[in-house]
N, C-alpha and C positions, 0 to 999 in steps of 0.2 A: 269141097274145098281142098286145096293143096297147100299144106302148111309145113313150115319148118319151125321146130321148137328149140330155142336156145336159152342158155342161162348157166350160171356157175354151178359147180358141184354143191349140193345141199340146197338147191333152189326148189327141189320137189318136181323135177321134170318128169320122172317116170310116173309118179302118182298123177300129175296133171294130164300127162299124155293119155293115160288110160281112160280117165273121165271124159276128156275132150273128144277123144276118138269115138267113145260110146255115144256121147251127146250129138255128135255130128254124123254118126253112122259111116265112118271111114276107118280103114285099118291103121293101127298104131305100128309103125315100122321103126324098130330100134336097132342100133348097130349090134348090140349084144345078141338079139334074137336072130339077126341075119347070119352072124358068125356061127351060132349054135346050130341053126337049121342047115346051113350049107355043109358044115363039118359032119353032122350026124347023118345027112343024106349022101355024103360022099361025092358031092358035085366037084367038077374040076376046080372051081373057085375055092371050094371048101378045102380041097387037098392042098392047094397053093397056100391058103391062109394057115392051115395046120402046120405045114412045113416051116413057115416063117416063125410061127408061135413056138413050135417045139425047139427051134434053134435060139429062142430068146430074143428074136428080132421083131420090130414093128411090121405089121402087115402093110405093104405099099398101098398108096391111094388107089391105084388102078384096080386092085383086087376088091377093095371095099366098094368102089364106085360100080364095078361090075355086078356085085351082089345086090346093091341098091337098085340098079337098073332092072335086073331080073325080077326083083320083088315088085317094083312099081308097075311092071308089065302084067302082073297077075290080074285076073278078072275082078277080084274084090276091090282093086285099087283104081278101077276104071273111072269112077266118079270122084276120086280124091284120095288123099292119104295124109298122115301126120308123121313127119320124119323127126326122130328123137335120137340125137347123137351123131347125126349126119345131115349136112356136111360139117366136118370138124375143123376145116381150115379153108382159106380163100381158094386154093387150087381145087378143092373138092366142090366148093360152091360154083366155081366157073364150069367145072365138068358137069355138074347137075344142070346148069342152065343150058348147056349144049345138048344134053340128053333130052331134056324136056322140049326144047325147041325142035328137035328132030321129030318128036311126036306131035308137034303143033299144040303143045299145052304150056302153061306157065304157072308159077306159084301165085297163090292168092294173098298170102301173108307170111311174115316171119314174126312169130310171137316171142318176144324177149321177156323172160321172167327176171325181174330185177330184185336183188336182195343185197343189203349192205354186207360188206366183207366180214365185219365182226359177228353178224348174225349167222353167216355161213359157218364160221369157226365154232360158234356156240352150238349150232345144230348138230354138226358132225362130231366134234370133239366130246360132246356130252352123251353120245350114244353108248349104251352098254348092251352087250350080247350075251345070251345064255350059252355056257359051254356045252350043256347037254343037248340043246335044241336051238340052233341059230335063228329059227323063225321067231323066237321069243326075244323081242327087242324092247329096251326101256331107254329112258333118257333122264339124266340127273336133274333136269329142270322141268321138262314138259310131260314126262311120263315116269314118275318116280316109282320104284318098287316099294312094297310095304315095308320090307326090311332091306336096308342098304347092302348091296352086293349079293342079294339072293333073289332068284327068279320067283315071281309070284305063282307061276304055273307049275313048275316041277322042282323047285327048290335048288336048281342048279346054280353054280357060281356065275355071277355076272362079271364080264371083263370088257376092257376097251381094246378093240382091234388095233393093230399097229398102223393100219391105213387110216384110222380115225384120230390119231394123235394130232395135236395142234400143229406141230412142225410139218407133218406130212400134208395136212389140209392146206396150210399156207403154200407149200410147194405145188400142190395141185392147182391152187388158185393162180399161181404164177404162170403155170402151163396154160391155163384157160385164158388169162389176159394176153399172153404172147401169141398163142396159136388160134384159139377159137373166137375170142372177142372181136378181132378184125372183120369177121364176116358180117357183124352187125352194121358196120360202116359200109361194107360192100353192098349189102341189101338196102341200106338206107338211101343210097343214091338211086335205087330203083323205086323208091317210095313204098317199100313193102313192110317196113318194120313197125310193129305195134308193141309198145313197151307197157307192161303192167307191173304193179307191185305184187311180189309173191309172199308178202307178209300176211299173217292171219290164218284162219282155219282153212282146211282144204276146200270145203264147199264154197267159201267166200272167194277164194282165189279162182276157182273154176267159174263161178258166176261172173267175176270181173273179166276173165279171159273171154267168155262167151259174148259178153256185152261189147268188148273191144273188137272182137272179130266181126261182129255184126255192124260195127261202125258207130255204136252208141257210146263213144268215149266220153 
């Protein structure tokens, strides 16, 4: 299957992408991984991306699209892939359609993870990270530490990242609504959109997504 995964920040796209890709035996292709791989390998596209990033500028669509096309052409993606974080806007979606058409393939589904905005804010703004080890993550509602403000694992101080503040989260949601959400309507006209609720436990959402992709809505 060839799938595009969309949803607002805080919808759990990264977590669901990993589980779905494993269940479907297809590679999980994320924008972040594409950038890291190309930059670390010193590819031409990676050098271009790094130059823009070092200058504090956004990486142009054509560079991101080039990375995605190269990755989708790899042998492990021959029978499908799951795109996470790409396309990010309608122009990227149009370019993806052109690239796939050139290879005589097409998308099978666009999986839209739906989460109420207030829940997104609650999920992200409630996160607390350990200063000693950022892999230790807690939540003021869903995963409380035994002692408030103290990491259960190493007793480090727990803090809220600036990117996780409510104001920042709402600004990120505005960007999502303006730039990325329109691709849902774009793909809906092609009959590709499958919308599911991303509320509940991780395994429940995964099962819901697998059923929807199989057509058992």
